[in-house]
TIFIVEX-305557 format. One line per 8 residues: number of its first residue (from 1); their letters; for each residue y negated, x, z of N, C-alpha, C. Coordinates in nm, 2 decimals, m for minus. Atoms other than C-alpha are relative to their C-alpha. Example, Ala and Ser with C-alpha at 12.3 -4.5 7.8 and 13.67 -1.06 7.14 Angstrom:
BEGIN
1	as	0.12:0.09:0.00:0.45:1.23:0.78:m0.12:0.09:0.00; 0.11:m0.09:0.00:0.11:1.37:0.71:m0.11:m0.08:0.08
This chain:
BEGIN
1	xxxxxxxx	0.13:0.16:0.00:m0.02:m0.04:0.02:m0.12:0.15:m0.01; 0.08:m0.07:m0.01:m0.30:0.14:m0.09:m0.15:m0.01:0.15; 0.11:0.03:m0.12:m0.58:0.22:0.20:m0.13:m0.02:m0.06; 0.09:0.07:0.10:m0.88:m0.02:0.16:m0.19:0.09:0.14; 0.09:m0.15:m0.03:m1.16:0.30:0.24:m0.15:m0.13:0.05; 0.15:0.03:0.00:m1.47:0.13:0.42:m0.11:0.06:0.11; 0.09:m0.09:m0.02:m1.59:0.36:0.62:0.04:0.17:0.05; m0.05:m0.19:0.08:m1.61:0.78:0.71:0.02:0.00:0.17
9	xxxxxxxx	m0.06:m0.05:m0.16:m1.43:0.84:1.08:m0.02:0.13:m0.06; m0.01:m0.09:m0.05:m1.50:1.17:1.20:0.08:0.08:0.10; m0.03:0.04:m0.12:m1.26:1.31:1.40:m0.03:0.22:0.02; 0.02:m0.19:0.00:m1.27:1.70:1.54:m0.04:0.00:0.21; 0.00:0.00:m0.13:m1.28:1.84:1.90:m0.13:0.06:0.03; 0.17:0.03:m0.06:m1.64:1.80:2.12:m0.02:0.09:0.03; 0.05:m0.07:m0.04:m1.87:2.02:2.06:0.01:0.08:m0.19; m0.02:m0.09:0.13:m1.73:2.09:1.66:m0.14:m0.11:m0.12
17	xxxxxxxx	0.10:0.04:0.06:m2.08:1.85:1.54:0.02:m0.21:m0.03; 0.00:0.08:0.08:m1.96:1.47:1.49:m0.06:m0.08:0.02; 0.12:0.11:m0.02:m2.23:1.27:1.64:m0.14:0.08:m0.07; 0.10:m0.03:0.06:m2.51:1.51:1.47:0.05:0.03:m0.15; m0.07:0.02:0.17:m2.33:1.49:1.13:0.00:m0.09:m0.04; m0.01:0.12:0.01:m2.23:1.17:1.18:m0.13:m0.10:m0.04; 0.13:0.07:m0.02:m2.59:1.06:1.22:m0.06:0.00:m0.16; 0.01:m0.03:0.17:m2.68:1.25:0.91:0.06:m0.08:m0.08
25	xxxxxxxx	m0.04:0.06:0.15:m2.46:1.12:0.69:0.02:m0.11:0.03; 0.03:0.11:0.03:m2.50:0.78:0.80:m0.09:m0.02:m0.06; 0.16:0.04:0.04:m2.85:0.79:0.71:0.04:0.04:m0.13; m0.05:m0.02:0.13:m2.73:0.95:0.39:0.06:m0.12:m0.08; m0.08:0.09:0.08:m2.53:0.69:0.28:m0.03:m0.20:0.04; 0.03:0.13:m0.03:m2.70:0.40:0.45:0.07:m0.12:0.07; m0.13:0.04:m0.08:m2.39:0.32:0.69:m0.07:m0.07:0.18; 0.03:0.00:m0.14:m2.42:0.22:1.09:0.04:0.11:m0.02
33	xxxxxxxx	m0.04:m0.13:m0.06:m2.35:0.52:1.29:0.05:m0.09:0.14; m0.01:0.05:m0.12:m2.14:0.45:1.61:0.05:0.13:0.02; m0.05:m0.07:m0.07:m1.99:0.67:1.88:0.12:m0.08:0.04; m0.09:0.12:m0.06:m1.63:0.55:2.02:m0.03:0.04:0.16; m0.02:0.03:m0.18:m1.73:0.69:2.38:m0.12:m0.02:0.04; 0.16:0.07:m0.06:m2.07:0.52:2.38:0.05:m0.18:m0.01; m0.03:0.15:m0.04:m1.90:0.21:2.28:0.09:0.01:0.09; m0.09:m0.03:m0.08:m1.64:0.30:2.52:m0.11:m0.05:0.15
41	xxxxxxxx	0.09:0.02:m0.13:m1.93:0.28:2.78:m0.09:m0.13:0.03; 0.06:0.16:m0.02:m2.12:m0.02:2.67:0.11:m0.12:0.02; m0.11:0.09:m0.03:m1.75:m0.19:2.72:0.06:m0.02:0.13; 0.00:m0.02:m0.08:m1.72:m0.04:3.01:m0.06:0.02:0.13; 0.03:m0.01:m0.05:m2.00:m0.07:3.16:m0.06:0.11:0.12; 0.08:m0.10:0.00:m2.04:0.26:3.26:0.12:0.13:0.03; m0.08:m0.13:0.08:m2.01:0.63:3.21:0.13:0.07:m0.02; m0.17:m0.14:0.03:m1.70:0.93:3.03:0.03:m0.04:0.17
49	xxxxxxxx	m0.07:0.00:m0.16:m1.71:1.06:3.42:0.05:m0.10:0.04; m0.01:0.15:m0.07:m1.73:0.71:3.53:0.08:0.03:0.04; m0.11:0.04:0.05:m1.45:0.63:3.37:0.11:0.11:0.07; m0.10:m0.12:m0.07:m1.25:0.96:3.46:0.02:0.00:0.14; m0.01:0.01:m0.15:m1.32:0.95:3.83:0.09:m0.11:0.09; m0.06:0.14:m0.07:m1.25:0.55:3.89:0.14:m0.01:m0.05; m0.11:0.05:0.07:m0.95:0.53:3.63:0.08:0.10:m0.04; m0.13:m0.09:0.04:m0.82:0.87:3.53:0.00:0.02:m0.16
57	xxxxxxxx	0.00:0.00:0.18:m0.75:0.99:3.17:0.08:m0.09:m0.06; m0.10:0.12:0.03:m0.49:0.71:3.15:m0.09:m0.10:m0.03; 0.13:0.13:m0.04:m0.79:0.43:3.23:m0.09:0.02:m0.13; 0.13:0.07:0.09:m1.01:0.57:2.99:0.07:m0.02:m0.20; m0.07:0.03:0.12:m0.75:0.60:2.71:0.02:m0.14:m0.11; m0.01:0.17:0.03:m0.70:0.23:2.70:m0.12:m0.05:m0.09; 0.11:0.03:0.05:m1.02:0.21:2.70:0.01:0.02:m0.19; 0.04:m0.08:0.18:m1.04:0.43:2.35:0.07:m0.10:m0.05
65	xxxxxxxx	m0.10:0.13:0.07:m0.70:0.19:2.25:m0.10:m0.10:m0.03; 0.08:0.12:0.03:m0.94:m0.11:2.24:m0.06:0.01:m0.07; 0.07:m0.07:0.10:m1.19:0.01:2.09:0.03:0.02:m0.11; m0.02:m0.06:0.09:m1.02:0.20:1.85:0.08:m0.14:m0.11; m0.05:0.09:0.07:m0.87:m0.16:1.74:m0.11:m0.06:m0.06; 0.10:0.11:0.05:m1.21:m0.31:1.71:m0.08:0.08:m0.12; 0.04:m0.09:0.13:m1.30:m0.04:1.45:0.03:m0.07:m0.16; m0.01:0.07:0.11:m1.12:m0.22:1.19:m0.03:m0.14:m0.05
73	xxxxxxxx	0.03:0.14:0.07:m1.31:m0.55:1.16:m0.19:0.07:m0.07; 0.13:m0.01:0.07:m1.59:m0.30:1.04:m0.05:0.03:m0.12; 0.02:m0.07:0.12:m1.75:m0.16:0.74:m0.13:0.05:m0.04; 0.11:m0.06:0.06:m2.00:0.05:0.58:m0.03:0.07:0.20; 0.00:m0.06:m0.08:m1.97:0.25:0.88:0.02:0.14:0.05; m0.06:m0.13:m0.01:m1.95:0.63:1.03:0.01:m0.05:0.14; m0.06:0.00:m0.24:m1.77:0.66:1.38:0.05:0.16:0.02; m0.05:m0.13:m0.03:m1.78:1.00:1.52:0.11:m0.10:0.15
81	xxxxxxxx	m0.12:0.05:m0.07:m1.45:0.98:1.76:m0.04:0.11:0.10; 0.04:m0.14:m0.09:m1.45:1.17:2.11:0.17:0.07:m0.03; m0.14:m0.10:0.07:m1.22:1.49:2.01:0.16:m0.05:0.06; m0.17:0.09:0.04:m0.88:1.35:2.16:0.05:m0.13:m0.02; m0.04:0.07:0.09:m0.87:1.06:2.02:0.10:m0.03:m0.11; m0.13:0.01:0.05:m0.65:1.08:1.75:0.10:0.08:0.00; m0.16:m0.09:m0.14:m0.36:1.27:1.99:0.06:m0.12:0.06; m0.05:0.09:m0.09:m0.32:0.96:2.15:0.01:m0.14:m0.10
89	xxxxxxxx	m0.04:0.08:0.01:m0.10:0.66:2.05:m0.01:m0.02:m0.14; 0.06:0.03:0.18:m0.19:0.49:1.65:m0.12:0.03:m0.01; 0.14:0.00:0.04:m0.52:0.59:1.69:m0.08:0.05:m0.18; 0.04:m0.15:0.15:m0.54:0.86:1.34:0.06:m0.16:m0.10; m0.04:0.17:0.03:m0.33:0.52:1.22:m0.08:m0.09:m0.05; 0.09:0.16:0.02:m0.53:0.25:1.30:m0.17:0.07:m0.10; 0.11:m0.09:0.13:m0.86:0.50:1.14:0.07:0.01:m0.10; m0.04:0.03:0.14:m0.68:0.54:0.83:0.04:m0.11:m0.09
97	xxxxxxxx	0.04:0.17:0.08:m0.64:0.17:0.74:m0.13:m0.01:m0.04; 0.18:0.06:0.05:m1.05:0.14:0.68:m0.06:0.10:m0.02; 0.12:m0.13:0.02:m1.20:0.51:0.69:0.06:0.10:m0.04; m0.01:m0.12:0.06:m1.18:0.84:0.51:m0.03:0.05:0.11; m0.03:m0.11:m0.15:m1.09:1.08:0.82:m0.03:0.10:m0.03; m0.04:m0.15:0.01:m1.20:1.39:0.85:m0.08:0.02:0.06; 0.01:m0.06:m0.12:m1.22:1.68:1.08:m0.08:0.07:m0.04; 0.10:m0.05:0.01:m1.47:1.87:1.17:0.02:0.13:0.07
105	xxxxxxxx	m0.13:m0.12:m0.07:m1.34:2.25:1.22:m0.10:0.10:0.08; 0.07:m0.17:m0.02:m1.47:2.55:1.43:0.13:0.04:0.09; m0.19:m0.10:m0.10:m1.23:2.81:1.67:m0.10:m0.02:0.14; 0.00:m0.01:m0.12:m1.25:2.80:2.03:m0.14:0.05:0.07; 0.11:m0.11:m0.03:m1.53:3.09:2.10:m0.13:m0.09:m0.03; 0.09:0.03:0.07:m1.75:2.89:1.86:m0.05:m0.14:0.10; m0.05:0.11:m0.05:m1.69:2.54:2.02:m0.05:0.04:0.16; 0.07:0.01:m0.16:m1.78:2.66:2.38:m0.12:0.02:0.01
113	xxxxxxxx	0.14:m0.03:0.01:m2.07:2.83:2.30:m0.06:m0.13:0.01; 0.00:0.12:0.06:m2.16:2.48:2.20:m0.03:m0.13:0.11; m0.01:0.04:m0.11:m2.06:2.33:2.50:0.02:0.02:0.12; m0.02:m0.02:m0.05:m2.08:2.50:2.73:m0.14:m0.03:0.13; 0.13:0.05:m0.10:m2.44:2.37:2.92:0.02:m0.15:0.01; 0.02:0.14:0.04:m2.30:2.03:2.87:0.07:m0.02:0.14; m0.10:0.01:m0.13:m2.19:1.88:3.23:0.06:m0.11:0.02; m0.04:0.16:0.00:m2.12:1.54:3.15:0.17:0.00:m0.11
121	xxxxxxxx	m0.19:m0.03:0.03:m1.72:1.71:3.02:0.09:m0.01:0.05; m0.11:m0.02:m0.15:m1.50:1.61:3.30:0.15:0.05:m0.09; m0.11:m0.12:0.00:m1.16:1.83:3.07:m0.06:0.12:m0.01; 0.12:m0.11:0.00:m1.44:2.12:3.06:0.02:0.04:0.17; 0.01:m0.07:m0.21:m1.44:2.12:3.50:0.12:0.06:0.06; m0.14:m0.04:m0.07:m1.23:2.35:3.50:m0.09:0.18:0.04; 0.11:m0.12:m0.03:m1.28:2.74:3.60:0.00:0.10:m0.12; 0.04:m0.09:0.14:m1.22:2.87:3.26:0.02:m0.08:m0.12
129	xxxxxxxx	0.00:0.14:0.06:m1.35:2.65:3.03:0.04:0.08:m0.17; m0.03:0.00:0.19:m1.30:2.85:2.69:0.16:0.04:0.03; m0.13:m0.01:0.00:m0.92:2.88:2.81:0.05:m0.14:0.00; m0.06:0.15:0.03:m0.88:2.51:2.84:m0.01:m0.06:m0.14; 0.00:0.03:0.16:m1.04:2.49:2.53:0.10:0.05:m0.12; m0.17:m0.06:0.13:m0.77:2.71:2.34:0.09:m0.09:0.04; m0.12:0.07:m0.03:m0.52:2.51:2.51:0.01:m0.14:m0.06; m0.02:0.11:0.12:m0.64:2.18:2.37:0.02:m0.01:m0.08
137	xxxxxxxx	0.00:0.03:0.11:m0.75:2.24:2.09:0.18:0.04:m0.10; m0.03:m0.02:0.05:m0.44:2.40:2.01:0.16:m0.14:0.00; m0.09:0.15:m0.09:m0.23:2.07:2.17:m0.03:m0.08:m0.11; 0.10:0.11:0.08:m0.50:1.85:1.91:0.06:0.04:m0.16; 0.00:m0.02:0.15:m0.45:2.09:1.62:0.08:m0.07:m0.13; m0.11:0.10:0.07:m0.14:1.89:1.46:m0.04:m0.11:m0.04; 0.09:0.17:0.02:m0.32:1.56:1.49:m0.14:0.01:m0.10; 0.11:m0.02:0.10:m0.66:1.70:1.30:0.00:0.03:m0.14
145	xxxxxxxx	m0.01:m0.04:0.15:m0.49:1.83:1.05:0.09:m0.11:m0.09; m0.04:0.17:0.08:m0.34:1.48:0.95:m0.14:m0.06:m0.08; 0.13:0.05:0.07:m0.74:1.41:0.84:0.00:0.04:m0.16; m0.06:m0.01:0.18:m0.76:1.35:0.46:m0.11:0.14:m0.04; 0.09:m0.10:0.03:m1.06:1.63:0.45:m0.03:0.09:0.15; m0.04:m0.07:m0.12:m1.04:1.93:0.72:m0.17:0.07:m0.10; 0.09:m0.08:m0.01:m1.43:2.10:0.74:m0.11:0.09:0.06; m0.02:m0.05:m0.07:m1.50:2.38:0.87:m0.16:0.02:0.05
153	xxxxxxxx	0.14:m0.03:m0.06:m1.84:2.42:1.09:m0.10:0.08:0.00; 0.07:m0.10:m0.07:m1.91:2.74:1.21:m0.12:0.06:m0.11; 0.10:m0.09:0.09:m2.23:2.89:1.10:m0.07:m0.07:m0.11; 0.04:0.10:0.09:m2.32:2.61:0.90:m0.11:m0.12:0.08; 0.12:0.13:m0.06:m2.67:2.39:0.93:0.11:m0.14:0.01; m0.05:0.14:m0.03:m2.59:2.04:1.02:m0.04:m0.07:m0.16; 0.06:0.11:0.09:m2.75:1.90:0.72:0.13:0.06:m0.12; m0.11:m0.05:0.07:m2.49:2.11:0.48:0.12:m0.04:0.04
161	xxxxxxxx	m0.13:0.08:m0.03:m2.21:2.00:0.68:0.01:m0.15:m0.05; m0.04:0.14:m0.01:m2.34:1.63:0.66:0.04:m0.02:m0.16; 0.00:0.00:0.13:m2.41:1.69:0.29:0.13:m0.03:m0.06; m0.11:0.00:0.01:m2.04:1.78:0.26:0.09:m0.06:0.00; m0.06:0.09:m0.08:m1.92:1.50:0.46:0.01:m0.13:m0.09; 0.02:0.07:0.02:m2.09:1.25:0.26:0.06:0.04:m0.16; m0.03:0.00:0.13:m1.97:1.40:m0.09:0.17:0.04:m0.02; m0.11:0.05:m0.01:m1.61:1.40:0.03:0.03:m0.18:0.02
169	xxxxxxxx	m0.01:0.15:m0.02:m1.66:1.02:0.11:m0.01:m0.06:m0.15; m0.01:0.04:0.14:m1.78:0.96:m0.23:0.05:0.04:m0.13; m0.10:m0.03:0.11:m1.57:1.13:m0.43:0.12:m0.06:0.01; m0.15:0.11:m0.05:m1.26:0.91:m0.27:m0.06:m0.08:m0.05; 0.04:0.13:0.13:m1.48:0.63:m0.35:0.02:m0.01:m0.10; m0.02:m0.07:0.20:m1.49:0.74:m0.75:0.14:m0.02:0.01; m0.10:0.04:0.03:m1.15:0.75:m0.71:0.11:m0.10:0.04; m0.06:0.11:0.00:m1.02:0.46:m0.59:m0.03:m0.12:m0.09
177	x	0.09:0.11:0.12:m1.23:0.26:m0.82:0.07:0.01:m0.14
């Protein structure tokens, strides 16, 4: 069965540029931009760190599952996902039903430099955050590699990465028509 690609979903590790690139790509495509973490916070009525503190990671992943289901109703939307979202349940398959899935990629060292001053990252509250990034990235890489398109973001301006994302989406749209 052919996929009905109406949206663009960005996956990748925290700090890979999903939000910044996603906002720019949405503007270029005249699409709406949504961030799954923001949708979860709105639905739960609390921040991601509060969800982790009250419900743990399993509770957060349940909120994520609910939000992923609602994304299928959307069209003309750029979706920035949480870093772990594609690794749980059938989230990646769900996204692929309606979205071109693009993975933004960077090395653990670059990711660490991008997020090391962020205090709202519950999974990095550890004595050695770089080691934690390496561990999580190694675990998530097989899922990230299932994206339709993989784009390297290291040492590249956001506008250049966004242009490549938009180009990939347009190429896909042309090949389906």
